[in-house]
N, C-alpha and C positions, 0 to 999 in steps of 0.2 A: 504494500500500500504505500502511495506516494503523498506528500504533503498536500498536493493540489486536490487529492481525493477528500482530504478533511476539510479544506477550505471550500469545496464545492457544496458541502453540507451546510456550512454557515450561509453561503450565498443563496441557497435554495430558500432558507428562512428569511434572509435579509439581503435581497438583491442590491448590488452596488448602485443601480440605477435610482434607488430610493434616497440616496444621500443628498443633503442639501448642497447647493453650489459652492459654498465656502469650505466644505469639508474635504477631507483627504483619507477616506476610508479605503481599505484594500490592502494589498501587499506593500509593505514599507521597504523590506530588504530581504534578500535571500533567494535561493533556487528551489522553486516548488516542485521540481521534478525528482528531487532526492527522496529516498525512503523515509517515511515518517517513523520516528523512534519514540516520540512522546511529546505532548503538548502541555504548556503551563498557561493557565488562564488567569487573567488579571484585568484590572481596571485601567491602570497606568503602567507604562514600561519605564522603569527606572534602573539605575546601575544595579541596585540590590536584586531586582527582578531578574535581570539578565544573569547575574551571578547564580541565582536560585536555579534557573533553567539549566545552566551549565552543570551544577552539582547534582541535579535530578537526571541528567542525560537526556534532556528534551532538546530537540532541534526545531521546535515550533513554539513561538509565543503568540497567543491570541489575546489582544487587549480590546477594551472599549474605546478608550481615547487613542487617537493616532499619535505615534512617536514623532513622525515627520509631518508636521502640520504646515511648515513653510519651506519655500524652495532653498536649496543650498548652492553657494558658489564655491565653497571649499569644505573639506572635512578634516579638521585639524584637532578635534577633541577639545575645543575651548569651552563647551558647555555640556551638560549631562545628556542632551539629545544626541550630540555628535559622539560622545564617548560610548553610549549605548549602541549606536549604529556601528561604530568600529568594533566593539567587543562581539556584537552579534555576527558580523562578517567574519571575524577571525575564527569564531567557533561554528561557522556554517549553520547558524540559527536563522530561520525565517521569522520575520515579525509582521504581523497582520493585525489590522484593526477594523472592527465593525462598530461604527460610531452612529451618525444620524441615520444611516440605513437601518440599523437595528432599533433606534428610537422610533422610526416611522413605520416599521414592519408590523404586521398583524402577528400576534403572539411574541413581539418583541418587548422592549423595556416596559413600556407603559401598561401593556396588557399583564405583564408579570406583576407589576405593582398593584394593579387592580385586583388581581387574584389574591395577592397577600392580604388585601384589606377585605376580601370577601365581596366585592362589588358584583352586582348582577346587571344584566342587560347592558353590557359594556360595548361601546362603539367609539370610533374615532372622533375627536372634538374638531379638528381642522383638517378636513380630507385634502389629499394632494390633487392638484390639477395637472393636466397635460400628460398624464401617465397611461391613458387609454387609447386604444386604436380600434377601428372597426374593420374586419375583414369581409370583403365581398368576393365571392367565387361563383363559378357556374359548372355544374356537374351533371352528366347525364342522370336522368330520373332514376334508373335502375341502380346507380352507384351512390345516390345522395345519402342514404342512411349510413353507409359504410364510411364515407368521407366525413360526414358530420360526427360520427362517433370518434374517429381518429383525431379530429380537430379538438374535441372536447377533452380527450385523454391527453393531448399535448398542452393543455392549459387555457383553452379558449372557452367562452361561453359562461363565465362566472359573473353574476350580478348579485351583490350582497349575499344573502343566504340561499341563493338559487344557483344551480349548475345546469349544464346542458341547454343553455339559452340561445335561441337562434330564431331568425325569421326566414321563411322559405316561400319562394314564389315560382310557380311553374310557368315556363315560357318556351320560346323556340329560338335555338341558336343556329347560326349558319357559318360554314367555313368551307374552303376549297383547298385540299392538299396539293402542294407543289411537288415537282420532281425532287426525290430524295427523302421525302417524308414517309413515315410509316404510321398511317392514321389508325386510331383505335376503331373507328367507324367511318364508313364512306370509302370512296376510291380516289386515287390520285388523279387530279384533273377534273373531277366532277364537283359541282356545287352541292353541299350536303346540308340537309335540315335535320336537326336533332331536338327531340324533346329534352329540355334541360330544367334544373332547379337552381334558381339564384339563392345561394346560402349566404345570410349575413349573420355575423356573431362578433362579440367584442372580446378583447384580450389586453392584458397590461403590456405596455411597450416592451418591457424586458423579455417577454415571451415571444416577440416577433420572430426572431431567427428560428426558434425551435418549432413554432407553429407553421412557419413557411416551409421548413424542411419536411415536416410531416405532410403538409398539403401536396408538395411535389412528389413525395414518395408514394402516396396512396391514390392520387388522381389518375384515373385511367387515360386521360389524354396525353399525348406527347408534349403538347404546349398549352398547359392549363392557363386559363385567364383568371386574374385576381387583382384586386385593388385593396390597398390599406389606406384608411382615412384617419386623420388625427381628430380626437374628440375633445371637446371642452368640458365634458361631464367631470364632476368630482369623483375620484376613486375612493369610495368610502371604506375600502379595506386596508388603506395605508394613509398615513398623515401624522400630524403632530398632536400629541396629548390624546387622552381619552376621557370619557364620561361614563358614569355607571350610577347604580342605585344600591344603597345599603340594604341588607336584608330587613332591618328594622330601624326607624329613625332613632337618633340618640342626641342628647344634649351636647352643645359645642364642647364643653369641657371634657366630657366623657370621650368624645371623639379625638380630642387632642391627647388624652391618655392612651387611647388605642394606637394612635400614631407613634407615640414614644415607645410603646411595647413593641409594635411591628418592626420599627425601624431601629430598635435598640438605641434610642437617643438619650444623651445626658442632659439635653436641653432642646427646647423648640421655640422658634420665633413665631408669633402669630399676632393678628390684629385684635383689637378690643372685643371681648365677648359681648354678644347683643341678646343673650337669654333666648336663643332660638334652637330649634332642632336642626340636625343635619341629616338629610336624606339623600339628595342628589350631589354626587361628588365629581369634580373635574380634577385631573391630575396631569402632571408632565414631569418626568424625571430630568435631572440636570438643571440647565439655566432655561426655565420654562415660563418665566414672568411675561414673555411676549404674548402669551395665550390668555392673559387675564381678561381682556375684552371679549374673547370668545366664551369664556367661562361665564362671564356676567350675561352675555347675550343668550346663552343656553338656559340660564336660571339656575345655576349651580348654587347650593348652599355653602359649599366650601371649594377651595382650590389649593391643592398641594403641589409644591414644586421644590427643587433643590436650592435655587437662588432667586432673590428678589432684591430690588433696590429699596432704599429708605422711602422714596416718594411713592412706591407701589403700595405701601401699607396705608398711606393717606388716601390714595385714589380709590381704594376698594372699601374703605371703612363704612360700615352700615349697609353695604351691598352683598357682601359675602365674607366668609371666614377665610383669611388668607393664612396658610400654615407653611413654613419654610423649614424643611427637614435637613438641608445640607446636600450639596451636590454629590459628594462621595456617597453619602449615605443612601441617597435616592437611586444610585446606579450600582451599588455593590451586588445587586442581584444578577447583574450581567454574567458573573462567573458561573452562576447556576444555570443560566440560559444556555451558555456555551457547553457546559458539561452535559446537560440533559439532551440536547440536540445531537451532539457527537456520540454519546454513549448509547443513545437509542439505535444508531446506525452501526456503530463499531463498539459493541459492548466490552470488548477485551483490550482496546487500545489504551495505552498508558495516558491517563488524564490527571493533571494535578491542578488544584486551585491554589494560586499563590498564597502563602501564608504571611507575606509582607504587607503591612498596613502602609499603603502609599498616600493616604489622606493627608495633604499638606496643612489642613485646618485642625488645630488642636483646641481642646476645651479645658478650662481650669474650674 
């Protein structure tokens, strides 16, 4: 098994196309074609973490935060990032990050946090745009069911909680095979009329190559006709933050104690209590304060995130309960996400959760 086989599992959960424009998720350094000996899972790559990987015999580090976030003009070891890169290269260690693509993925960071809090009816708070395509193709009537099923199996046709979604319209196609052609129906030189089905279905943009390969492989025509159209629809299966409902409403103070317990917090920052109950909860791990307007518009009773500015507390006072649990604390679950998704596919592969506390924020 090669390292790229392990990383493929991560990217099935969190495709790189889901990352934000400013991000640098993906392979940071190393040769993914080498044999995978073991993986160390962490939030941040530090010198201690690289040393830990070396001591454990791991040649793969999977982190949440990218080690290489900015471009390099030299590699001299003048800061911890460059020193980590140099040490990883010297020890043939691949370093990989799944950052905002994991934040935005279904069953990623925010869904994990929602599960830890027991939220129900969970959905994306701010869905991504520009991530959907519509495929239109034309298939002989007798092959329509076969081709549709293959497209669905390749990842097309998912809308919300529904799969196998398509629109089908029967019509008549025409074509004339030229010299050198090997037509599935009709004869070379003759104008042919064929009863066909126009199949329309949707797919996420990152699935385009796989769906197209499938279409070409299963379509009976030598030259299948198809079109991909970009869609402006929200993709409700991916995006920033989530919203959900507590099994039972609870007083604000009780809810804050729940957060302290779930996230193992020594302290928690929050807005002034309003003597209300919390039922509808919005959350975003990491630096999620940019979603406060969406949480208010949704009608959330509380918004949980890892970071917020001083004025954010003023802006929401009296409108919802803002609870700030710490950036590191809100994303420590990423190690569990990596572990679960990899061990499910490769249960005997050597996986280690980093024992090093890389949280730069300390509490007294």
